[in-house]
N, CA, C and O of each residue as an XYZ file, in Angstrom:
252
protein
N       0.870     -1.103      0.062
C      -0.066      0.102     -0.064
C       0.788      1.258      0.105
O       1.604      1.336      1.023
N       0.590      2.265     -0.874
C       1.432      3.532     -0.865
C       0.876      4.428      0.228
O      -0.318      4.615      0.460
N       2.057      5.029      0.953
C       1.769      5.738      2.040
C       1.649      7.151      1.570
O       2.712      7.632      1.176
N       0.608      7.918      1.520
C       0.346      9.148      1.141
C       0.350     10.166      2.221
O      -0.674     10.313      2.888
N       1.509     10.953      2.477
C       1.502     12.037      3.556
C       1.042     13.378      3.163
O       1.454     13.991      2.178
N       0.049     13.843      4.107
C      -0.513     15.052      3.660
C       0.010     16.179      4.749
O      -0.032     15.882      5.943
N       0.454     17.344      4.378
C       0.614     18.427      5.153
C      -0.250     19.626      5.154
O      -0.825     19.955      4.116
N      -0.381     20.298      6.239
C      -1.102     21.622      6.305
C      -0.378     22.710      5.690
O       0.851     22.755      5.638
N      -1.176     23.602      5.216
C      -0.674     25.019      4.697
C       0.435     25.530      5.570
O       1.460     25.991      5.068
N       0.229     25.449      7.011
C       1.199     26.073      7.813
C       2.629     25.195      7.634
O       3.721     25.761      7.586
N       2.480     23.847      7.551
C       3.546     23.041      7.476
C       4.441     23.390      6.131
O       5.672     23.397      6.107
N       3.681     23.641      5.163
C       4.218     23.906      3.989
C       5.011     25.164      3.866
O       6.080     25.324      3.277
N       4.252     26.078      4.567
C       4.987     27.343      4.780
C       6.251     27.368      5.595
O       7.174     28.156      5.384
N       6.230     26.364      6.635
C       7.552     26.163      7.320
C       8.706     25.525      6.486
O       9.893     25.828      6.599
N       8.145     24.522      5.565
C       9.063     23.884      4.655
C       9.826     25.095      3.762
O      11.031     25.105      3.513
N       9.026     25.927      3.415
C       9.544     27.056      2.371
C      10.083     28.214      2.984
O      10.598     29.118      2.326
N       9.962     28.225      4.514
C      10.446     29.337      5.231
C       9.866     30.587      4.792
O      10.581     31.566      4.582
N       8.510     30.612      4.630
C       7.766     31.922      4.258
C       6.719     31.897      5.568
O       6.477     30.939      6.301
N       6.235     33.106      5.620
C       5.431     33.456      6.649
C       4.014     33.937      6.181
O       3.080     34.079      6.970
N       3.938     34.153      4.964
C       2.559     34.758      4.347
C       1.994     33.653      3.357
O       2.642     33.062      2.494
N       0.484     33.481      3.699
C      -0.414     32.627      2.706
C      -0.236     33.199      1.333
O      -0.148     32.410      0.391
N      -0.170     34.544      1.113
C      -0.141     35.217     -0.150
C       1.109     34.538     -0.861
O       1.012     34.080     -2.000
N       2.200     34.501     -0.180
C       3.543     34.005     -0.930
C       3.193     32.762     -1.357
O       3.604     32.559     -2.500
N       2.417     31.586     -0.743
C       2.152     30.455     -1.130
C       1.388     30.798     -2.469
O       1.911     30.446     -3.526
N       0.375     31.356     -2.482
C      -0.492     31.843     -3.628
C       0.361     32.353     -4.795
O       0.218     31.929     -5.942
N       1.233     33.260     -4.453
C       2.104     33.660     -5.817
C       3.040     32.448     -6.237
O       3.219     32.244     -7.438
N       3.566     31.739     -5.404
C       4.407     30.688     -5.922
C       3.437     29.682     -6.780
O       3.878     29.089     -7.764
N       2.224     29.549     -6.381
C       1.329     28.542     -7.205
C       0.759     29.222     -8.456
O       0.330     28.539     -9.385
N       0.751     30.503     -8.486
C       0.357     31.228     -9.682
C       1.625     31.391    -10.606
O       1.497     31.253    -11.822
N       2.721     31.654    -10.098
C       3.752     32.155    -10.951
C       5.136     31.230    -10.965
O       6.135     31.507    -11.629
N       4.993     30.107    -10.116
C       6.440     29.422     -9.992
C       5.897     27.851     -9.988
O       6.787     27.055     -9.692
N       4.823     27.363    -10.215
C       4.324     26.028    -10.539
C       4.362     25.190     -9.234
O       4.616     23.986     -9.236
N       4.087     25.922     -8.105
C       4.073     25.262     -6.865
C       2.604     24.464     -6.615
O       1.509     25.015     -6.726
N       2.783     23.264     -6.309
C       1.649     22.320     -6.265
C       0.455     22.803     -5.756
O       0.489     23.328     -4.643
N      -0.609     22.727     -6.363
C      -2.090     23.251     -5.741
C      -2.311     22.313     -4.644
O      -1.820     21.184     -4.623
N      -3.128     22.848     -3.649
C      -3.484     21.848     -2.367
C      -4.487     20.823     -2.892
O      -5.331     21.051     -3.758
N      -4.283     19.638     -2.244
C      -5.167     18.342     -2.454
C      -6.553     18.625     -1.901
O      -7.620     18.360     -2.456
N      -6.402     19.104     -0.925
C      -7.885     19.590      0.021
C      -7.770     21.098      0.053
O      -6.743     21.773      0.001
N      -9.031     21.493      0.148
C      -9.111     23.030      0.104
C      -9.656     23.522      1.592
O      -9.412     24.684      1.919
N     -10.213     22.867      2.280
C     -10.818     23.164      3.449
C     -10.711     22.215      4.728
O     -11.606     21.412      4.992
N      -9.707     22.340      5.406
C      -8.379     23.009      5.539
C      -7.485     22.721      4.326
O      -7.484     21.623      3.769
N      -6.864     23.565      4.012
C      -5.747     23.367      2.896
C      -4.851     22.336      3.385
O      -4.403     22.341      4.532
N      -4.589     21.449      2.511
C      -3.734     20.205      2.631
C      -2.931     20.013      1.240
O      -3.486     19.948      0.143
N      -1.591     19.935      1.450
C      -0.986     19.438      0.301
C      -0.222     18.123      0.401
O       0.018     17.605      1.492
N       0.146     17.604     -0.743
C       0.758     16.401     -0.791
C       2.386     16.679     -0.420
O       2.996     17.489     -1.117
N       2.972     16.096      0.525
C       4.111     16.375      1.119
C       5.245     16.090      0.091
O       6.219     16.834     -0.030
N       5.049     14.966     -0.636
C       6.155     14.579     -1.589
C       6.017     15.553     -2.867
O       6.990     15.715     -3.604
N       4.909     16.135     -3.090
C       4.894     17.253     -4.192
C       5.559     18.519     -3.847
O       6.068     19.233     -4.711
N       5.560     18.837     -2.457
C       6.147     20.064     -2.034
C       7.448     19.782     -2.001
O       8.194     20.684     -2.384
N       7.986     18.659     -1.607
C       9.558     18.294     -1.543
C      10.080     18.214     -2.944
O      11.206     18.657     -3.171
N       9.305     17.648     -3.978
C       9.733     17.642     -5.317
C       9.975     18.919     -5.946
O      10.906     19.127     -6.723
N       8.997     19.880     -5.542
C       9.009     21.296     -5.957
C      10.426     21.836     -5.569
O      11.297     22.159     -6.376
N      10.519     21.883     -4.188
C      11.775     22.314     -3.569
C      12.855     21.860     -4.220
O      13.724     22.631     -4.627
N      12.911     20.499     -4.390
C      14.232     19.939     -5.139
C      14.506     20.245     -6.547
O      15.644     20.206     -7.014
N      13.358     20.578     -7.287
C      13.497     20.791     -8.500
C      13.657     22.351     -8.948
O      13.454     22.763    -10.090
N      14.076     23.175     -7.780
C      14.280     24.494     -8.015
C      13.595     25.628     -7.425
O      13.999     26.790     -7.474
N      12.335     25.145     -6.761
C      11.426     26.007     -6.140
C      11.058     27.196     -7.148
O      10.586     27.130     -8.283
N      11.377     28.167     -6.472
C      10.868     29.650     -7.189
C      11.864     30.003     -8.372
O      11.711     31.069     -8.969
N      12.817     29.185     -8.700
C      13.894     29.452     -9.727
C      13.483     28.611    -11.033
O      14.249     28.518    -11.992
N      12.300     28.045    -11.000
C      11.772     27.331    -12.088
C      11.024     28.266    -12.904
O      10.529     29.289    -12.432
N      10.934     27.925    -14.136
C      10.023     28.844    -15.027
C       8.700     28.387    -14.822
O       8.515     27.228    -14.450
N       7.588     29.303    -15.057
C       6.303     28.777    -14.998
C       5.862     28.234    -16.243
O       6.411     28.646    -17.265
N       4.906     27.325    -16.328
C       4.436     26.744    -17.522
C       3.295     27.374    -17.976
O       2.749     26.993    -19.011
């Protein structure tokens, strides 16, 4: 069975070392940050956030 780990928006912000939800939104709009899997409360797939960071984070070109 596949272990899928979800993290809250606050945990994602800690991983990115940002303090603003608006920053997460800007990263999603302009830098291909993964969209939340759940919207209330916002939850992200931990592996998707980690892959985004390892792939260059905000240094990626948006598509």
